[in-house]
C-alpha positions as CSV (number, residue, x, y, z in Angstrom):
1,M,29.0,33.8,-40.3
2,P,31.0,35.4,-43.4
3,S,33.2,38.2,-42.9
4,K,32.2,41.8,-43.6
5,D,34.7,42.0,-46.4
6,R,33.4,38.8,-47.9
7,I,29.8,39.9,-47.8
8,L,30.7,43.2,-49.3
9,E,32.5,41.3,-52.0
10,I,29.4,39.2,-52.7
11,R,27.0,42.3,-52.6
12,K,29.3,44.0,-55.4
13,E,28.8,40.8,-57.6
14,I,24.9,41.2,-57.1
15,I,25.2,44.8,-57.9
16,G,27.0,43.8,-60.9
17,I,24.0,41.6,-62.1
18,Y,21.6,44.1,-61.3
19,V,23.4,46.9,-63.2
20,K,23.9,44.8,-66.4
21,N,20.1,43.1,-66.2
22,V,17.8,45.4,-64.4
23,H,19.1,49.1,-63.5
24,G,17.1,51.6,-65.9
25,K,14.7,49.0,-67.1
26,R,10.9,48.9,-66.9
27,P,9.6,45.2,-66.4
28,D,8.5,43.5,-69.7
29,T,5.6,41.4,-68.5
30,G,3.9,40.9,-72.0
31,T,4.9,37.3,-71.9
32,Y,3.2,36.6,-68.5
33,N,-0.2,35.8,-67.5
34,S,-1.9,39.2,-67.4
35,K,-4.1,38.2,-64.3
36,H,-0.9,37.1,-62.5
37,D,-0.2,39.4,-59.6
38,G,3.4,38.3,-59.4
39,K,4.4,38.6,-63.0
40,G,6.6,41.8,-62.4
41,G,8.4,39.7,-59.7
42,H,9.0,36.8,-62.3
43,W,10.4,39.1,-64.7
44,L,12.8,40.5,-61.8
45,E,13.8,36.8,-61.2
46,R,14.6,35.9,-64.7
47,Q,16.6,39.1,-65.1
48,M,18.7,38.3,-61.9
49,G,19.1,34.9,-63.1
50,L,16.8,32.9,-60.9
51,A,14.4,30.1,-61.6
52,H,11.0,30.7,-60.3
53,N,10.1,28.2,-57.4
54,N,9.3,28.0,-54.0
55,R,12.8,28.1,-52.6
56,T,13.5,27.5,-48.9
57,A,17.2,28.8,-49.3
58,P,18.1,32.3,-50.1
59,D,17.7,33.6,-53.6
60,L,21.0,34.7,-54.7
61,L,24.5,34.1,-53.5
62,D,23.3,33.6,-50.0
63,H,20.9,36.9,-50.1
64,E,17.2,36.8,-50.1
65,M,15.7,39.0,-53.0
66,K,12.6,41.4,-52.5
67,N,11.0,43.2,-55.3
68,D,9.6,46.8,-55.1
69,T,6.2,47.0,-53.6
70,T,3.9,50.0,-52.8
71,S,3.3,49.8,-49.1
72,K,4.5,46.1,-47.5
73,T,6.8,43.3,-48.3
74,T,6.6,39.7,-47.4
75,F,8.9,37.7,-45.4
76,G,7.3,34.5,-46.2
77,D,4.1,32.6,-46.7
78,W,4.5,30.4,-43.6
79,S,1.6,28.1,-42.5
80,A,1.0,27.3,-38.8
81,D,2.3,24.1,-37.6
82,Y,-1.2,23.8,-35.8
83,Y,-4.4,24.7,-36.8
84,I,-7.5,23.9,-34.4
85,F,-9.5,22.4,-37.5
86,K,-6.7,19.6,-37.8
87,D,-7.2,18.8,-34.3
88,D,-9.5,15.6,-33.8
89,G,-10.3,16.8,-30.2
90,F,-12.5,19.7,-31.7
91,D,-14.3,18.0,-34.8
92,I,-14.1,21.3,-36.7
93,S,-13.7,21.3,-40.3
94,R,-11.8,24.1,-42.1
95,D,-14.8,25.4,-43.6
96,K,-16.4,25.5,-40.0
97,F,-13.3,27.2,-38.7
98,L,-13.8,30.1,-41.1
99,K,-17.3,30.4,-40.4
100,I,-16.5,30.4,-36.5
101,F,-13.3,32.7,-36.6
102,G,-13.7,34.5,-39.9
103,H,-16.4,36.4,-41.7
104,P,-18.3,36.4,-44.8
105,N,-17.4,38.8,-47.9
106,P,-20.2,40.3,-49.5
107,E,-18.3,41.4,-52.6
108,K,-17.4,37.5,-53.0
109,G,-21.0,36.2,-52.7
110,G,-20.8,35.8,-48.9
111,R,-17.6,33.5,-49.1
112,Y,-16.1,33.1,-45.8
113,S,-12.3,34.1,-45.2
114,W,-10.1,34.4,-42.1
115,S,-8.8,37.9,-43.4
116,G,-9.0,41.5,-42.5
117,E,-10.8,42.3,-39.4
118,P,-10.8,38.9,-37.8
119,V,-7.2,38.2,-38.2
120,P,-5.4,38.3,-34.9
121,K,-2.5,40.8,-34.2
122,I,0.0,41.2,-31.3
123,G,-0.8,43.1,-28.5
124,V,-4.7,43.6,-28.9
125,I,-7.7,41.5,-28.7
126,N,-10.0,42.2,-31.6
127,S,-13.8,42.2,-31.8
128,F,-13.7,38.6,-32.9
129,G,-12.0,37.7,-29.5
130,Q,-8.7,36.9,-31.2
131,G,-5.2,37.9,-30.6
132,L,-1.5,36.9,-31.2
133,F,0.7,36.0,-28.3
134,I,4.4,34.8,-28.0
135,D,4.5,32.2,-25.4
136,E,7.5,31.3,-23.0
137,H,8.8,28.9,-25.5
138,R,9.0,31.6,-28.4
139,N,6.3,30.2,-30.2
140,I,3.6,32.4,-31.8
141,V,0.1,31.6,-30.7
142,A,-3.3,32.7,-32.1
143,R,-5.8,32.5,-29.4
144,Y,-9.5,33.0,-28.9
145,S,-11.5,34.1,-25.8
146,Y,-15.2,33.7,-25.9
147,S,-15.9,36.5,-23.3
148,K,-14.0,39.0,-25.4
149,D,-15.8,38.1,-28.5
150,T,-18.1,41.0,-29.1
151,R,-20.0,39.7,-32.0
152,P,-23.7,39.9,-31.2
153,D,-24.3,36.5,-32.9
154,K,-21.6,34.7,-31.3
155,S,-23.8,32.1,-29.5
156,S,-25.1,30.9,-32.9
157,L,-21.5,30.8,-34.3
158,V,-19.2,29.4,-31.8
159,P,-19.9,25.8,-30.8
160,E,-19.9,24.9,-27.0
161,V,-16.4,23.1,-27.3
162,C,-15.0,26.5,-28.4
163,R,-16.4,28.7,-25.8
164,M,-13.6,29.3,-23.7
165,E,-10.7,31.5,-22.7
166,N,-7.4,31.6,-24.4
167,L,-8.3,28.8,-26.8
168,T,-5.2,28.1,-29.1
169,I,-6.6,28.2,-32.7
170,A,-3.3,28.2,-34.6
171,R,0.0,28.1,-33.6
172,W,3.6,28.7,-35.3
173,D,6.4,26.5,-33.5
174,A,9.5,28.3,-32.7
175,D,11.8,25.7,-34.3
176,S,9.8,25.7,-37.5
177,L,9.7,29.4,-37.8
178,K,13.5,29.8,-36.8
179,A,14.4,27.4,-39.7
180,K,12.2,29.5,-42.2
181,V,13.5,32.7,-41.1
182,E,17.1,31.9,-40.9
183,K,17.3,29.9,-43.9
184,K,16.1,32.9,-46.0
185,F,17.5,35.8,-44.2
186,N,20.2,34.8,-41.8
187,R,22.8,33.8,-44.3
188,M,24.2,37.1,-45.7
189,G,21.2,39.2,-45.5
190,W,18.8,40.4,-48.1
191,F,18.6,42.9,-51.0
192,K,15.6,44.8,-52.4
193,C,15.4,46.3,-56.2
194,L,13.5,49.5,-56.2
195,R,11.8,51.4,-59.0
196,D,10.9,55.1,-59.5
197,K,7.2,56.5,-60.1
198,D,7.4,55.6,-63.7
199,G,8.1,52.0,-62.9
200,V,11.8,51.9,-63.7
201,Y,14.4,50.3,-61.7
202,R,16.7,53.0,-60.3
203,S,18.4,51.4,-57.2
204,I,19.2,48.4,-55.2
205,V,19.5,48.4,-51.4
206,F,21.0,45.6,-48.9
207,G,20.0,44.7,-45.4
208,D,22.0,42.7,-42.9
209,P,21.2,39.1,-41.7
210,I,18.2,38.6,-39.7
211,S,18.1,35.9,-36.9
212,Y,14.9,34.5,-35.6
213,E,15.4,36.5,-32.3
214,T,15.6,39.8,-34.1
215,W,12.6,38.8,-36.3
216,L,10.6,38.0,-33.3
217,K,11.2,41.1,-31.6
218,F,10.0,43.0,-34.6
219,V,6.7,40.5,-34.1
220,L,6.4,41.6,-30.7
221,S,6.7,45.4,-31.7
222,G,4.0,44.8,-34.4
223,D,6.5,45.9,-37.2
224,I,6.1,42.5,-38.5
225,F,2.5,41.1,-38.7
226,F,0.4,38.1,-39.6
227,D,-1.5,39.0,-42.7
228,S,-3.8,36.0,-43.4
229,G,-5.7,35.3,-46.7
230,M,-7.1,32.0,-46.0
231,Y,-10.7,31.6,-47.5
232,S,-13.3,28.9,-48.3
233,G,-12.9,27.2,-51.5
234,N,-9.1,27.1,-51.8
235,P,-7.0,24.7,-49.5
236,R,-4.0,27.3,-49.6
237,P,-3.8,28.9,-46.2
238,Y,-2.3,32.1,-47.5
239,S,-0.3,32.5,-44.2
240,Q,1.6,35.7,-45.1
241,W,4.1,37.3,-42.7
242,R,4.9,40.9,-43.7
243,A,6.2,44.4,-42.8
244,N,5.5,47.8,-44.0
245,N,8.1,49.2,-46.2
246,S,9.0,51.6,-43.5
247,L,10.6,48.9,-41.4
248,W,12.5,47.5,-44.6
249,D,13.8,51.0,-45.2
250,K,15.0,51.2,-41.7
251,L,17.0,48.0,-42.1
252,V,19.1,49.3,-45.3
253,V,22.5,49.5,-44.5
254,M,24.0,49.6,-48.1
255,R,22.3,51.1,-51.3
256,F,23.6,51.4,-55.0
257,P,23.7,54.0,-56.4
258,E,24.8,55.7,-53.2
């Protein structure tokens, strides 16, 4: 781990880049696809000297960069290492998984998704019989229990092979998650560029490095949560791990301007 003086030196360098290229500016997104939700983030990446890609390492000078958001900020889009629909022992396709454990969206023509209400959370079993657990190996496990599934039509949805208690439907292995978290956030920390109500960048804030142990404690407390967006017709898992901005605010240790 670098010394505090070295981290401060690097953060001053990042502040210099921010002041020169971002501070006091409103994102000019006219050259980006108007339908792309991430166009503001791409503008910020360009201004900070980053090439847009799916990096597994920190964005800039061993710091992970986050853009201003309205309510919650993403740690990463990290797929599970195990899904029941990839397990030959259950003979369940991805689309069948979404019908069994997800729900239809009437606003999308009845398209099935594992998002919203069915998505498992830590410390509670939802009405779909699903919950998130941290096991003895520090893996994060999504489990299903038939007896706790309160859907009135569950008998027509859930096949016999899945009618059991504590069935693992997805699992994020500790070693895999640890590598993803610590490659991004446990070098020198992270920073976030913040805008005012008019969309103008007015400040940059920094947080200390985050180890997997620290990250997992926030998962256990519910501060970090699984925000799935998996849906039928798109092969991407959309497996987002996020926290409300109130947590990110609590983790701030340095701010410019002060």
